[in-house]
Residue, then its C-alpha position, 0 to 999 in steps of 0.5 A: x500500500x502506498x503511503x499518504x505522502x507517496x500518493x500526493x497527500x503530503x503531510x495532510x494525513x491526520x484523521x478525525x474518527x467521528x462516531x454517533x452513539x446511542x445505547x451500544x456501550x458494549x460495542x462502543x467499548x470494543x470499538x475504542x479498544x480496537x481503535x487504540x490498538x490498531x491506530x497507534x502511530x497514526x495522527x488521529x482523534x476520536x470525536x463522539x456524539x452521544x444521542x441520549x444514551x441511558x445504558x451508561x455509555x455517556x458516563x463511561x465515555x466521560x472517563x476516556x481522556x482520549x475521546x472528545x465527547x459531545x452530548x445530545x440529551x434528547x435522543x433527537x438527532x438523525x444520523x446524517x445531522x449528527x455526522x454533519x455536526x461532528x465534521x464541524x467539530x473535527x480538527x484533522x484534514x481527513x474525517x472518518x465516519x464510523x458507526x458505533x457498532x463498526x469495529x476495526x479489525x485490521x492494522x490496515x483499516x485506515x487504508x482508504x484514507x491514503x486514496x484521497x487526493x485532489x481528485x478523490x474526495x471520498x473513499x470507503x465501503x460500497x453501499x451497493x444499493x441506493x436511490x440516486x446511485x446504485x453504488x455510493x460510499x456508506x457512511x458507516x465506514x467512510x473517509x473524506x476530506x474535512x474541507x469538502x465534507x463541511x461544504x456538503x451534508x450527510x443528511x438523507x433526503x428520504x425517500x429519494x436518497x439514503x443517509x450519505x448518498x447525496x455526498x456521492x451524488x454531488x461528488x460525481x456531479x462536481x467531477x470528483x472521484x470516489x474509491x469503493x471497496x466491497x462489503x461481504x455479509x457474514x453468516x453468524x449461524x443458521x436461522x438469522x436473516x439479518x447478517x453483519x458485514x465484513x468490510x474488506x477485512x478492515x472493519x466488522x460491522x454488526x449493523x443495527x446495533x442502535x438507532x434513534x427511537x423515532x426514525x420513520x421506516x425503522x419499525x420491524x427492524x428488530x433482530x431475531x432472538x439471540x442475534x447479538x449473542x451470536x454476533x458477540x460469540x463470533x467476534x470472540x471466536x474470530x478476532x478475540x474481541x470481547x463485547x461486554 
C-alpha cells in the first residue's frame, strides 16, 4: 500500500474518527479498544456524539481522556445531522465516519484514507444499493476530506436518497472521484436473516446495533432472538474481541 505522502497527500494525513452513539456501550467499548490498538502511530482523534444514551455509555465515555465527547440529551438527532455536526467539530484534514457498532479489525483499516487526493474526495465501503446511485460510499465506514465534507451534508433526503448518498451524488456531479471497496455479509449461524458485514477485512460491522427511537421506516427492524449473542460469540471466536 502506498503511503499518504507517496500518493500526493503530503503531510495532510491526520484523521478525525467521528462516531454517533446511542445505547451500544458494549460495542462502543470494543470499538475504542480496537481503535487504540490498531491506530497507534497514526495522527488521529476520536470525536463522539452521544444521542441520549441511558445504558451508561455517556458516563463511561466521560472517563476516556482520549475521546472528545459531545452530548445530545434528547435522543433527537438523525444520523446524517449528527455526522454533519461532528465534521464541524473535527480538527484533522481527513474525517472518518464510523458507526458505533463498526469495529476495526485490521492494522490496515485506515487504508482508504491514503486514496484521497485532489481528485478523490471520498473513499470507503460500497453501499451497493441506493436511490440516486446504485453504488455510493456508506457512511458507516467512510473517509473524506474535512474541507469538502463541511461544504456538503450527510443528511438523507428520504425517500429519494439514503443517509450519505447525496455526498456521492454531488461528488460525481462536481467531477470528483470516489474509491469503493466491497462489503461481504457474514453468516453468524443458521436461522438469522439479518447478517453483519465484513468490510474488506478492515472493519466488522454488526449493523443495527442502535438507532434513534423515532426514525420513520425503522419499525420491524428488530433482530431475531439471540442475534447479538451470536454476533458477540463470533467476534470472540474470530478476532478475540470481547463485547461486554
